[in-house]
N, C-alpha and C positions, 0 to 999 in steps of 0.2 A: 175530311182529310184522308190522305192515303194511309193505309195501315202498315205498321212496321213491327217485326218480331225478331228477337235475338235468342239464339241458342248459345249458351255459354258453357264451354268445356274447360277442364283443368282446375287450377287452384283458385284460392280466394282472391289472389291478386288479379286474375282475369275477371272475377265478379266485380271488383272495384272499377276496373276499366270499362266494363259494360255500363255500369251505373253512371259514370262520368259522361260517357258517350250519350246515353239517353237524355241526360239533362240538356246537352248541347242541341239536340234535335227535337226536344219535346214539343215545341210549339208548331212544328210542321207536320207531325204525324200523330195518328192514333196509335198509342203504344199497346201492343198486345202482349199479355203475360206469356212467359216462355212455355208453360205447360198447357196453355189454352189451345184447343183445336178449332181451327177455322177452315172453311172450305176454300178460302183464298186469302192470301196476304199480298199486299203490293210489293213489300220489300222484306226479304228474309236475310238476316245476318247470322253468320256463324263465327263465334269467337273461339279460336282454336288453341290447343296445347301441342307443343312440339318437343317436349322435354326428353321423354324416353320412349322406347319402342311401343309399349302398350298404349300410351297417350296419343302417339302419332297415329296408330291404327284406328283408335276410336275417332279421332278427328277426321281421318280420311273417310271412314264409313259414314259418319254424320254428313259430310259434304256430299257424298254420293247419294245418300238418301234424300237430301235437300234438292240435288240436281234432278232426281227422279220426280220429285213433287213439282218442280218447275216444268219438266217435260210433260207432266200430266195436266198442266194448266192450273195448278194450285198456288203457284208462286209467280209473281211478276219479275222482280229483279232478285238475283242471288249474289250477295257480296260476302267475302270471307276476309277475316282479319285475325290478328293475334300471332302467337309464336310460330305456328306451323307455316303460315304464309310468309312470315319474315324469314324463316330459315330456308325455305325452298321457293323463294320468289321467282327464280328463273325456270324451275322445272314444272311447277304446278299448273300454270296457265295452259300449257300444251297437253298435260295429262287429263285435265278436267275442263274442257272448253266451255261447258255449260255455265260456269261461273262468270258473272258479268264484271267482276272486279276483285282484285286481290290487294290487300292492304296489310301493312306490317304491325309491329307491336310497340315500336318505340315512340310513336306519336299518333294521336287520334285525329289530328287536324285534316289530313288528306281524305279520310273516310267521312268526316263531318262535311267537308266540301262536296264530296261525291253524292252526299244525300241532299245537296242543295241548300246547305246552311253555312253560316259564317262562324268559324270558331271564335269564341269569346274568352280570352285569357282571364278576364276579370271574374269569370264564373267558374274557374277551375276547381274551386272547393265544393261545388254543389253537385248533388247526385240525385237520381231517381232510384230509390231503393227497389230492388227486385224481390226482396224477401222482407216485406214490412211487418210480418207477423211476429218476428223474434226480436227480443229486446237487446240484441247485440249486433255490432257491425264491425267490419274490418276497416282499419285505417292504414292505407299504404303510404309509408313515410318517405320512400325513395324508390327509384327505378334503376335497373341495371346493376352491374356488379364489376368491381375491379379485381376480385379474386380470380385466380386461374387454377382452380382445382382440376386435376388431370382428367377427370371423368365427366366434367360438366360442360354442357353446351350453352348455358345461360348467357355468359358474357358476350358471345358473338350473335346471340339472338336478341337480347335486350339492350346490349351496348354497355358503355361505362356507367359507373355509379353516378346518380344525380339525385341529390336530396331535395325534397319539397320544402320550401321555406316554412319556418316554424309558425309564422303568423297565418299562413294559408291552412296549415293543419289544425290550428286552433279554431279558425273559422269553420272548417269542415266538421270538427267535433261539436261545435255549437249548433250547427245545422242538424246534425244527427241527434243530439240531445233533445232538440226541439221537436223531433219526430218520435220521441219515446225511447230512444236508445239509452240503455243504462250501462252497457259494457262496451268498451273499445278494445279490439284485438289488434295490436300494433304489428304490422307485417311489412316485409321488404325482402329482397334477396338476401340481405344481411342487415338486420336492424342495428347491430352495434357499430356499424360503419357510419351511421347517420351523422351528418353535419360536417364531415371532414372537407368536403368540396366547398361548401358555402361559408363555414365559420372557422375552418382550418384547425378544428379539433372535434373530437367526438362529443356529440351533444344529445345523446339519447336520454341521459338523466335529466338535464334541464327541460327537455321536451316532455318527459313524463310529469314533471312538476307543473308545467304550464297546462297540460291536459287535465291534470287532477283538479285544477281550479275552475274548470268548466262546469257550470251549474247543471245538475241532472246526471252527470257521469259519476257512477259509483265504483266501477271496477275498470282497471286498465291491465291488460294482459299482454305479455311480450312473447312473440314467436320469432323463429328463424334467427337466433343469435349465434354468431360465429365465435368459436373459442379463442382463436389467436388474438392477442392484444385486447382481451375483454375489458371494457371500461368498468372498473370496480365501483365507481360512484353509483352505478345502476343498482348495486346490491344495497347501498344506503337507502335508495328510494324504496326498494322492496321491503326493507326492514322497518323503515320509519314512516312511510307514507301509507296511511290506511287504505287508500284507493288503488294502490299498485298491488296486484295479486302476488302472493307468495308462490309463484309458478313461473318456471323458466323452461322454454322450449329451446334446446341447444343441440342441434345436430352434430354429433361427434364423428360419425362415420366408421371409426375404428379406434383401436388402442395400441396395436402393434407398431413399434417404431418403423419397421421396414415398410409396412403398408401405408402408414401416414406419410412417410417420405415419398413413396411412389405416387400417392394421391396429391402431393403438393399442398398439404394442409397447414404447413408452417407451425406445427406443434408436434410434441412427442408425447409418449405415454405418461411420463412424469409430470409434464405440464398439465395434462388433462386431469390426472388424479388430484393434483394440488388445487386446480380450479374448482373441482367438485367439492373438495374439502372446505375451501374458503366459502363457497356458496352455502353449504350447510351450517357452517360455523357462524357466519355473519347474518344469515337469514334463518333463524330457527323455524323448523316446520316447513321449509320450502319443499315444494314438489317439483321434481325434475323430470322433464320429458326429453328423450333423445331419439335420434334416428341413426341406424347403422346400415352399412353395406357389407354383404358377404359375397365372396367369390371374385373379388377384384383380381385382375391379372397378377399372378405372382403370389397371391395369398396361399400359403401352404398350411398343412395340418397344424403345425406349431403356432402359426399366426392366429388361426381360428380358435385353437384351444386357449390362447391368451385372451382373445376377445370373450370367449365363453366364461372364463374365470373372472374377467373384469365385470361382466354383467352380474354374475353371482355375488361378487363383492360389493359393487356399487349399489345394487338394488334400486335401480331407477323405478319410480312409481309408475311411469309411463314410458313405453318404448315401442317404436316401430322399426321394422327392418325390411330390406329389399335385397334381391339378388342383383348383382352387377349387370348393367346393360351397356354394351359398347355403343357409343354414339359417334357417328362419323364427324370428322372435323376436330375432335378433341385430341388432346395430347396423348391420351391412352390409346386411342384408335390408331394413331400414327406410330407410337413407340412401343406399346405393350400389346401384342396380339392376345386375344382372349384365350388364355390357356386353361382356365378352370372349366371342367366339364359341367354341362347344364345339370346333370343329375347330382353331381357333387354340390353345386350351388344350392339346389333345392333341399338336399339333405341337411346341409349346414343351416339353412334358413329354418327348417322345421325343428331342428335340435335347439337352436337359439330361442325360438318362440315358445317352445315347450318349457324351457327354463323360465322365461319371462312370465308365462302364465301362472306358474307357481308363486313367483314374486308378487305379481299383481293381486292374486287371490289373498295372499298373506297380508298385504297392505290393506286391502279392502276389509278383510275380517278384523283387522286391528282397530278399525273405526267403529265397529258395532258398539252401540251404547253412547257414543259421543253426540253432542249437539253441535250443529253447524248452521251457519247462515247460508241460504240458498237463493238463487234467482230463478224465478219460474219462467221457463222458455215456452211452454206449450201446455195445453190441456187436451187429452185425447183418451177415449175409451175409459172415462172415469178416473184417469190418473193425471196428476200434475207432473210434468216432466221438468226436472230442476237440475241445477248444477251449483256446486260450491265454488269458491275461488280456486279449488284444486282440480277442477275439470274444465277443459276447454271444449267448446262445441265442435261437433262433427268428427273429432279425432279421439276423444276420450269417452268414458262411460257416462251414465246419467244417474241421477238420484230420483227414484220413482216414488211418488207419494200418492197413495189412494186418497181421494178427496173425501173427507168425512161428512156424510150427509147431515149428521146431527149438528154440525158446526156451520153449515152454509147459510142458514136463515133465509133460504129462498134466493140467495144471491147467485148470479151467473159465475161459475168457477172460472170461466175464460177471462173474467175481469181481473183475476190474479196474475195473468201473464204480464211480465214486466215488473212484478212486485217482488220484494224480498220477504222471506219467511225464515223462521227458526224451526229446524226439524231435528228429530232424533233418529240416528241410523239404527235400524232394527235387523237388517239382514244384508248379506253381501254374496256376490259371486265374483268371478275373476274380472268382470267388466263393469257391471252395474251394481248400484246400491238401492236398498229399499228403506224408506223412512216414514215417520209419522209426524204430523204437525205438533209442535209443543204448545 
C-alpha cells in the first residue's frame, strides 16, 4: 500500500479531525506515525491552524518545509487541509503552488475522496488514535460557532454551530474505552452550546450523564465553556456524578464591562463574578481554569487594573493569558484599530502572569500532605507522570511520583499507565506537584 503521513498543528480539535480522517482511509494506505522519519512517503498531509498570527506563521512554515521535501523527492503528493486553508482558500494556491490540493476545515469528505476513498457516514464515530500511549482522549461534541466575539475568526473559518448527535458521541466514547481510554475531555468551540441545533435546548448535562454510563470511562472533563447563558444543570452533574471531574475550563477573556462590551461577550463583570460564586458554592472544591486577553483595542490602564484586581480576588487555580492579536475579517479589525502598543501588551501580560504564578504556587502548596486519586499518564526516567481530576493534560501541571523499587515486585512500571493510584502530595512548585504512593 502507498504510505500516508499527517502533520497536525493547532489545538486538540484538529487532532480529533486527523484521527477521524485516518479511520476513513485506513484500508487504502500504510499509516506512518507523525514523528517517524521516512526517506519517502507517498502522501503527506498537513492539518493547519489559522486562528491567530503565531499559529498561521507556524502553519505556513510547516507547509513550506513540506514543499521543500517534495521538491527533494521525499514526498509524492502534498495536500493541506484545516483552518488555514479554509480561511485563505483563494490566496494560498497561488502563493505555494507546490501543494497538490487545498481542503477546508468544515468537512473531511472532499479530502477523503481526493485520497481515493469513499466517505462512510456510518463510521463517523470511529478514529485511528494518533497518541495511543495515553489513557485520555478528546471528544469533540460539536463543530463551528454561532457566537460573534469581536476578535475571533473561528465562526467564518469553521462555520455555524453543528452538534454531533448524542448517540454518535456515545458510540465514539465506547470505541475509545475499548482502546483503553479512561478519561474523556469534552471539547468544542463552545461546549455549553451543545444540543441547541439538534434538540432545541442545551444538552451538555444529559450528554455528560450518558457518557458517564459508558463502561471503562472513569473521568469526564469539560473544556471551552462559554459564560453567557451557562447551563447550570452542568453544575449538578459536576457535584453529584462521580465521573464528572470537578474542573471547569471557562475562558472569560476579561472582567471590565467596557472591554467585555467591545468584545461582544454578552456578559458583564457582575454576571461573571456571580457565575464564579455559583460554581464554587454548588460544586465544593471545584478547580477553575480560565483564559484572558490583555491589550484589546481600547483597553486602558483602568480596565487592566480591574482585570488584575479580579484575578487576585477570584484566585483561579489555573489561568492562561494572551496578548491581543488583530485578525483580518473580524469585527475588531474593521471597527477597532489596534491602539494598544505591543510593548504595553507584553508588560501587561508579564504583570498578570506574575500575579498568577503566586496564586498557583499558593494553591499547590496548600495541597501538600493531602491524598488524591490520580490517573497514570506515562512512565519516564523512573517517574510516574500522573494527574488528579484537578489537572488537565497538556495545559496544567503534573503530579510526579518516583516509582518505589521496593514495591514493584519485578513488575513493569509501564503497566501502571492507565491505572488509578492513591498518592500523597509531598512537595509543590508553581506548576507541578511531587507525590508518593500511599
